[in-house]
N, CA and C of each residue as an Amber inpcrd file, in Angstrom:
protein
   417
 -21.4750000 -26.7330000 -20.1820000 -21.7540000 -25.2860000 -20.2970000
 -20.4260000 -24.5940000 -20.6260000 -20.4030000 -23.7490000 -21.6620000
 -19.2970000 -22.9460000 -22.0660000 -19.4720000 -21.5320000 -21.5320000
 -18.5020000 -21.1140000 -20.6670000 -18.5860000 -19.7070000 -20.2080000
 -18.4870000 -18.7070000 -21.3200000 -19.1040000 -17.5580000 -21.0910000
 -18.9340000 -16.3970000 -22.0190000 -17.8880000 -15.4720000 -21.3870000
 -17.0730000 -14.9000000 -22.1990000 -16.0010000 -13.9480000 -21.7720000
 -16.4510000 -12.5210000 -22.0860000 -16.3430000 -11.6670000 -21.1150000
 -16.6950000 -10.2760000 -21.2380000 -15.4100000  -9.4330000 -20.8670000
 -15.0370000  -8.5280000 -21.7810000 -13.9800000  -7.5420000 -21.4650000
 -14.5850000  -6.1940000 -21.3060000 -14.3130000  -5.5480000 -20.1470000
 -14.9430000  -4.2570000 -19.9190000 -14.0570000  -3.3370000 -19.1630000
 -14.2180000  -2.0420000 -19.4030000 -13.5100000  -1.0130000 -18.6900000
 -14.4080000  -0.5330000 -17.5820000 -15.6620000  -0.9920000 -17.4950000
 -16.6200000  -0.4940000 -16.4750000 -17.2630000  -1.7180000 -15.8310000
 -16.5240000  -2.5330000 -15.0830000 -17.1090000  -3.6640000 -14.3820000
 -18.0810000  -3.2470000 -13.3390000 -19.1310000  -4.0700000 -13.1910000
 -20.0690000  -3.7600000 -12.0340000 -19.4060000  -4.0940000 -10.7190000
 -19.7820000  -3.2930000  -9.7070000 -19.2020000  -3.5530000  -8.3790000
 -19.4230000  -4.9090000  -7.8930000 -20.6210000  -5.4580000  -8.1330000
 -20.9640000  -6.8370000  -7.7440000 -20.0070000  -7.8460000  -8.4210000
 -19.6860000  -7.6490000  -9.6400000 -18.7340000  -8.5540000 -10.3700000
 -17.3800000  -8.4600000  -9.6710000 -16.8540000  -7.3050000  -9.4280000
 -15.6080000  -7.2010000  -8.7500000 -15.5840000  -7.7650000  -7.3500000
 -16.7040000  -7.6100000  -6.6370000 -16.8500000  -8.2220000  -5.3340000
 -16.8500000  -9.7810000  -5.4090000 -17.4430000 -10.2950000  -6.4610000
 -17.4450000 -11.7850000  -6.6520000 -16.0340000 -12.3230000  -6.8740000
 -15.3660000 -11.5600000  -7.7300000 -13.9150000 -11.9370000  -8.0540000
 -13.0970000 -11.8800000  -6.7360000 -13.2340000 -10.8040000  -6.0400000
 -12.4500000 -10.6680000  -4.7270000 -12.7980000 -11.7530000  -3.7430000
 -14.0890000 -12.0360000  -3.5870000 -14.5590000 -13.0480000  -2.6850000
 -14.0400000 -14.4430000  -3.0890000 -14.0790000 -14.6970000  -4.3930000
 -13.5580000 -16.0120000  -4.8860000 -12.0670000 -16.1710000  -4.6640000
 -11.3120000 -15.1530000  -4.9780000  -9.8760000 -15.1700000  -4.7130000
  -9.5470000 -15.2590000  -3.1720000 -10.3160000 -14.4900000  -2.4260000
 -10.0810000 -14.5590000  -0.9940000 -10.3300000 -15.9140000  -0.3990000
 -11.4260000 -16.5770000  -0.9290000 -11.7610000 -17.9580000  -0.3710000
 -10.6410000 -18.9250000  -0.8740000 -10.1550000 -18.8310000  -2.0720000
  -9.1160000 -19.6560000  -2.5870000  -7.8760000 -19.5220000  -1.7700000
  -7.4580000 -18.2250000  -1.5440000  -6.2460000 -18.0320000  -0.8050000
  -6.3780000 -18.4800000   0.6190000  -7.5180000 -18.2480000   1.2780000
  -7.6890000 -18.7160000   2.6600000  -7.5440000 -20.2100000   2.7330000
  -8.0440000 -20.9660000   1.7100000  -7.9170000 -22.3860000   1.7750000
  -6.5020000 -22.7830000   1.4650000  -5.8230000 -22.0500000   0.6450000
  -4.4820000 -22.4010000   0.2240000  -3.3930000 -22.1000000   1.3280000
  -3.4660000 -20.8870000   1.9060000  -2.4320000 -20.4690000   2.8070000
  -2.9390000 -19.9680000   4.1830000  -4.3010000 -20.0490000   4.3540000
  -4.8510000 -19.5410000   5.6310000  -5.4810000 -18.1500000   5.4610000
  -6.3270000 -17.7880000   6.4110000  -6.9590000 -16.4540000   6.3190000
  -5.9130000 -15.3350000   6.3920000  -6.1440000 -14.3010000   5.7140000
  -5.1870000 -13.1590000   5.5630000  -5.2500000 -12.2540000   6.7940000
  -6.3520000 -12.2110000   7.5090000  -6.5370000 -11.2600000   8.5780000
  -6.4080000  -9.8100000   8.1270000  -6.7910000  -9.5630000   6.8970000
  -6.6380000  -8.2380000   6.2990000  -7.4380000  -7.2000000   7.1040000
  -6.7500000  -6.1250000   7.4580000  -7.3280000  -4.9850000   8.1670000
  -6.7830000  -3.7010000   7.5140000  -7.7090000  -2.7920000   7.2410000
  -7.3450000  -1.4770000   6.7140000  -6.5350000  -0.6980000   7.7200000
  -5.6530000   0.1590000   7.2030000  -4.8160000   1.0090000   8.1500000
  -4.6630000   2.3320000   7.3900000  -4.9000000   3.4240000   8.1380000
  -4.7330000   4.7800000   7.5600000  -4.1320000   5.6960000   8.6010000
  -3.3520000   6.6190000   8.1410000  -2.7710000   7.7490000   8.9740000
  -3.2350000   8.9740000   8.2190000  -3.9510000   9.9060000   8.8900000
  -4.4810000  11.0520000   8.2090000  -3.8220000  12.2950000   8.8810000
  -3.3470000  13.2160000   8.0540000  -2.7580000  14.4350000   8.5020000
  -3.7410000  15.5330000   8.1570000  -4.2390000  16.2620000   9.2370000
  -5.3270000  17.2130000   8.9970000  -4.8930000  18.6690000   9.4390000
  -5.4380000  19.6270000   8.7880000  -5.3140000  20.9940000   9.2390000
  -6.3130000  21.2170000  10.3470000  -6.1110000  22.3530000  11.0330000
  -7.1160000  22.6790000  12.1340000  -8.5520000  22.7750000  11.5580000
  -8.6390000  23.1620000  10.3310000  -9.9860000  23.3160000   9.6600000
 -10.6160000  21.9180000   9.4290000  -9.7950000  20.8860000   9.5180000
 -10.3420000  19.5040000   9.2320000  -9.9470000  19.0280000   7.8060000
  -9.4400000  19.9130000   7.0190000  -8.9720000  19.5560000   5.6770000
  -7.8170000  18.5370000   5.7110000  -7.8440000  17.6350000   4.7990000
  -6.7770000  16.6260000   4.7640000  -5.6050000  17.2320000   4.0270000
  -4.4110000  17.2100000   4.7300000  -3.2160000  17.7390000   4.1800000
  -2.2190000  16.6220000   3.7090000  -2.5950000  15.3730000   4.0300000
  -1.7500000  14.2390000   3.6650000  -2.2180000  12.9900000   4.3270000
  -1.6360000  11.9150000   3.9420000  -2.0000000  10.6860000   4.6010000
  -1.3940000   9.4700000   3.9800000  -1.5850000   8.3390000   4.7060000
  -1.0860000   7.0540000   4.2610000  -2.2710000   6.0980000   4.3500000
  -2.4200000   5.2710000   3.3370000  -3.4280000   4.3090000   3.2980000
  -2.9120000   2.9560000   2.8870000  -3.3100000   1.9440000   3.5230000
  -2.8780000   0.5900000   3.1910000  -3.6270000  -0.4330000   3.9940000
  -3.0030000  -1.5480000   4.2430000  -3.6080000  -2.6060000   5.0200000
  -2.5240000  -3.5570000   5.5270000  -2.9620000  -4.3310000   6.5260000
  -2.0770000  -5.4060000   7.0390000  -2.8130000  -6.7080000   6.6900000
  -1.9650000  -7.6900000   6.3250000  -2.4770000  -9.0280000   5.9140000
  -1.3200000 -10.0040000   5.9330000  -1.5520000 -11.1960000   6.4020000
  -0.5490000 -12.2890000   6.3220000   0.8100000 -11.8590000   7.0160000
   0.6830000 -11.0050000   8.0260000   1.9380000 -10.6100000   8.7270000
   2.6710000  -9.4600000   8.0650000   2.0940000  -8.8000000   7.0640000
   2.7760000  -7.6950000   6.3680000   1.8940000  -6.4640000   6.3780000
   2.6060000  -5.2660000   6.4520000   1.9530000  -4.0510000   6.2180000
   2.2190000  -3.6610000   4.7090000   1.1750000  -3.3610000   4.0360000
   1.3610000  -2.8470000   2.6650000   0.8950000  -1.3970000   2.6660000
   1.7590000  -0.4900000   2.2310000   1.4230000   0.9380000   2.1410000
   1.0600000   1.1870000   0.6770000  -0.2040000   1.3740000   0.4360000
  -0.7420000   1.5330000  -0.9160000  -0.5630000   2.9900000  -1.4160000
  -0.8690000   3.8830000  -0.5470000  -0.8270000   5.3470000  -0.8840000
  -0.1870000   6.0540000   0.2270000   0.7180000   7.0240000  -0.1110000
   1.2780000   8.0140000   0.8050000   1.3800000   9.3620000   0.0430000
   0.6930000  10.3300000   0.5650000   0.6500000  11.6510000  -0.1070000
   0.7370000  12.7550000   0.9530000   1.4060000  13.8310000   0.5360000
   1.4870000  15.0590000   1.3340000   1.2200000  16.2520000   0.4280000
   0.5220000  17.2350000   1.0110000   0.2980000  18.4830000   0.2210000
   1.6620000  19.1540000   0.0280000   1.8820000  19.8030000  -1.0200000
   3.1630000  20.4150000  -1.4040000   3.8660000  21.1500000  -0.3070000
   3.1360000  22.0760000   0.4850000   3.8220000  22.8450000   1.5180000
   4.3860000  22.0370000   2.6090000   3.9840000  20.7690000   2.7800000
   4.4620000  19.9560000   3.9150000   5.5600000  19.0020000   3.5410000
   5.8860000  18.8800000   2.2840000   6.9030000  17.9570000   1.7740000
   8.3070000  18.4040000   2.2400000   9.1240000  17.4500000   2.4590000
  10.5250000  17.7660000   2.9360000  10.6440000  18.1160000   4.3870000
   9.6110000  17.9030000   5.2050000   9.6020000  18.2730000   6.5510000
   9.5800000  17.0050000   7.5040000   9.7400000  15.8140000   6.9230000
   9.7290000  14.6070000   7.7050000   8.4140000  13.9690000   7.9970000
   7.3230000  14.5140000   7.4240000   5.9580000  14.0010000   7.6700000
   5.7720000  12.5730000   7.1360000   6.3640000  12.2810000   5.9920000
   6.2340000  10.9470000   5.4110000   6.8930000   9.9370000   6.3420000
   8.0600000  10.2190000   6.8730000   8.7020000   9.2530000   7.8850000
   7.8930000   9.1610000   9.1420000   7.2930000  10.2560000   9.5570000
   6.4390000  10.1040000  10.7830000   5.2120000   9.2320000  10.5530000
   4.5450000   9.4280000   9.4360000   3.3830000   8.6240000   9.0620000
   3.7810000   7.1860000   8.9030000   4.8960000   6.8670000   8.2540000
   5.3100000   5.5490000   8.1180000   5.6220000   4.9040000   9.4550000
   6.2400000   5.6450000  10.3590000   6.5950000   5.0920000  11.6720000
   5.2700000   4.8120000  12.4500000   4.2570000   5.6440000  12.3570000
   2.9880000   5.3610000  13.0090000   2.3300000   4.0980000  12.4410000
   2.2950000   3.9340000  11.1210000   1.7240000   2.8070000  10.4860000
   2.4760000   1.5180000  10.8590000   3.8270000   1.6650000  10.8010000
   4.6640000   0.4940000  11.1980000   4.4440000   0.0330000  12.6880000
   4.3330000   1.0040000  13.5580000   4.0420000   0.6760000  14.9770000
   2.6620000   0.0000000  15.1000000   1.6550000   0.4540000  14.3850000
   0.3520000  -0.2010000  14.4490000   0.4850000  -1.6240000  13.8120000
   1.2470000  -1.7650000  12.7320000   1.3890000  -3.0590000  12.0960000
   2.0800000  -4.0460000  13.0420000   3.0670000  -3.6040000  13.8140000
   3.6920000  -4.4460000  14.8280000   2.6800000  -4.8390000  15.9100000
   1.8300000  -3.9050000  16.3120000   0.7670000  -4.2490000  17.2770000
  -0.1670000  -5.3400000  16.7120000  -0.3460000  -5.3510000  15.4020000
  -1.1930000  -6.2990000  14.7720000  -0.4740000  -7.5800000  14.4970000
   0.7760000  -7.6990000  14.8960000   1.5910000  -8.8970000  14.7020000
   2.3150000  -8.9930000  13.4220000   2.5210000  -7.8990000  12.7130000
   3.2460000  -7.9830000  11.4140000   4.7310000  -8.0150000  11.6680000
   5.4210000  -8.6780000  10.7500000   6.8450000  -8.8270000  10.8010000
   7.5910000  -8.1200000   9.6400000   6.7960000  -7.5370000   8.7230000
   7.4150000  -6.7470000   7.6310000   6.5050000  -5.7840000   6.9860000
   7.0580000  -4.8380000   6.2430000   6.2760000  -3.8100000   5.5730000
   6.8550000  -3.6910000   4.1340000   5.9180000  -3.3540000   3.2180000
   6.3840000  -3.1250000   1.8340000   5.6420000  -1.9880000   1.1600000
   6.2640000  -1.4110000   0.2130000   5.7450000  -0.2040000  -0.4910000
   6.3440000  -0.2010000  -1.9040000   5.6570000   0.5280000  -2.7880000
   6.2350000   0.6790000  -4.1260000   6.0610000   2.1080000  -4.5660000
   6.9950000   2.5850000  -5.4500000   6.9070000   3.9410000  -5.9450000
   7.6850000   4.0510000  -7.2590000   7.2920000   5.0510000  -8.0790000
   8.1250000   5.4420000  -9.2290000   8.6310000   6.8140000  -9.1730000
   8.4500000   7.4190000  -7.9640000   8.8850000   8.8470000  -7.7220000
  10.2270000   8.8490000  -7.0610000  11.2510000   9.4430000  -7.6070000
  12.6250000   9.4620000  -7.0430000  12.6980000  10.0740000  -5.6600000
  11.8660000  11.0870000  -5.4100000  11.8800000  11.8170000  -4.1060000
  11.3360000  10.8530000  -3.0470000  10.1970000  10.1700000  -3.3830000
   9.5720000   9.1870000  -2.4520000  10.4860000   8.0790000  -2.2370000
  11.2190000   7.5730000  -3.2560000  12.1840000   6.4740000  -3.1230000
  13.2540000   6.8800000  -2.1080000  13.7730000   8.0500000  -2.1280000
  14.7740000   8.4300000  -1.2050000  14.2290000   8.5120000   0.1750000
  12.9930000   9.0100000   0.3190000  12.3290000   9.1150000   1.6590000
  12.1420000   7.6600000   2.2470000  11.7240000   6.7140000   1.4370000
  11.5210000   5.3560000   1.9340000  12.7970000   4.6810000   2.3070000
  13.8620000   4.9650000   1.5630000  15.1760000   4.4480000   1.8950000
  15.6600000   5.0130000   3.2420000  15.4440000   6.3170000   3.4850000
  15.7960000   6.9620000   4.7170000  15.0250000   6.3440000   5.8770000
  13.8090000   5.8750000   5.6240000  12.9620000   5.2550000   6.6470000
  13.3340000   3.8200000   6.8390000  14.3690000   3.2670000   6.1770000
  14.8200000   1.9210000   6.4330000  14.3240000   0.8530000   5.4400000
  13.6600000   1.3100000   4.3570000  13.1580000   0.3400000   3.3470000
  14.3060000   0.0700000   2.3660000  14.3540000  -1.1990000   1.9430000
  15.3590000  -1.6200000   0.9450000  14.7140000  -2.2170000  -0.2400000
  15.2960000  -2.0140000  -1.3990000  14.7120000  -2.4650000  -2.7220000
  14.7810000  -3.9930000  -2.7450000  13.6310000  -4.5440000  -3.2060000
  13.6660000  -6.0120000  -3.5270000  13.2130000  -6.2800000  -4.9610000
  12.8630000  -5.2030000  -5.6650000  12.4880000  -5.4050000  -7.0800000
  12.3710000  -4.0970000  -7.7660000  12.4500000  -4.1960000  -9.1060000
  12.4200000  -2.9640000  -9.9440000  11.7180000  -3.3700000 -11.2720000
  10.7920000  -2.5050000 -11.7380000  10.1670000  -2.6990000 -12.9590000
  10.4570000  -1.5170000 -13.8380000  11.4010000  -1.6640000 -14.8770000
  11.7900000  -0.5560000 -15.6570000  10.6440000  -0.0600000 -16.5780000
  10.7400000   1.2030000 -16.9680000   9.7200000   1.8400000 -17.8650000
   8.3420000   1.7340000 -17.4010000   8.1060000   1.8500000 -16.0450000
   6.7560000   1.8680000 -15.4940000   6.6270000   3.0400000 -14.5000000
   6.1540000   4.1910000 -14.9720000   5.7780000   4.5400000 -16.3530000
   6.9740000   4.7820000 -17.1500000   6.7560000   5.0320000 -18.5010000
   7.8160000   5.2810000 -19.3900000   8.7510000   6.3520000 -18.9250000
  10.0040000   6.1100000 -18.9610000  11.0190000   7.0730000 -18.5450000
  11.3650000   6.9700000 -16.9990000  10.6720000   6.1370000 -16.3540000
  10.9220000   5.9100000 -14.8710000  10.9630000   4.4110000 -14.5940000
  11.2910000   4.0580000 -13.4220000  11.2270000   2.6570000 -12.9700000
  10.3130000   2.6920000 -11.7460000   9.6010000   1.5710000 -11.5800000
   8.8120000   1.3540000 -10.3150000   9.6460000   0.4920000  -9.4330000
   9.8670000   0.9640000  -8.1690000  10.6560000   0.2380000  -7.1700000
   9.8230000  -0.3560000  -6.1520000  10.1310000  -1.5860000  -5.7030000
   9.4060000  -2.2470000  -4.7200000  10.4140000  -2.3700000  -3.5250000
   9.9210000  -1.9360000  -2.3730000  10.7830000  -1.8970000  -1.1910000
  10.1680000  -2.6120000   0.0250000  11.0090000  -3.1540000   0.8640000
  10.4960000  -3.8130000   2.0770000  11.3550000  -3.4120000   3.2630000
  10.7890000  -3.7000000   4.4340000  11.4580000  -3.3280000   5.6400000
  11.0170000  -4.3780000   6.7230000  11.9530000  -4.9820000   7.4320000
  11.5600000  -5.8790000   8.5270000  10.9890000  -5.0200000   9.6620000
  10.0280000  -5.5660000  10.3550000   9.3830000  -4.8800000  11.4720000
   9.8370000  -5.6150000  12.7270000
């Protein structure tokens, strides 16, 4: 049987789930289960509106911070560092030994460095005119 190849910008959720499940099973057999758990820190106004937050997960002993965002009026007040510290503390509780994050924003890069993250990789021109930095921190 010869497989058919489909290229799409609108994959079905079931197809993406099948790819994820297949890769997850392969990786679990190869290096052991990831123990992946979602982790989020939400910053809310008294009204309940979200003013910022951090979203990521822990897996294989690492915290990955996928998103970190703050509403404009809260930037520069140390909230990013506080959210990172909360996420890192939870990651330690989960048995993690390291954390990593990436950014192409120079202001965020400086904030992550202040929080103790060190560069381990750089992808130039991603996006054009900037570089994407990959940073890690031992926990």
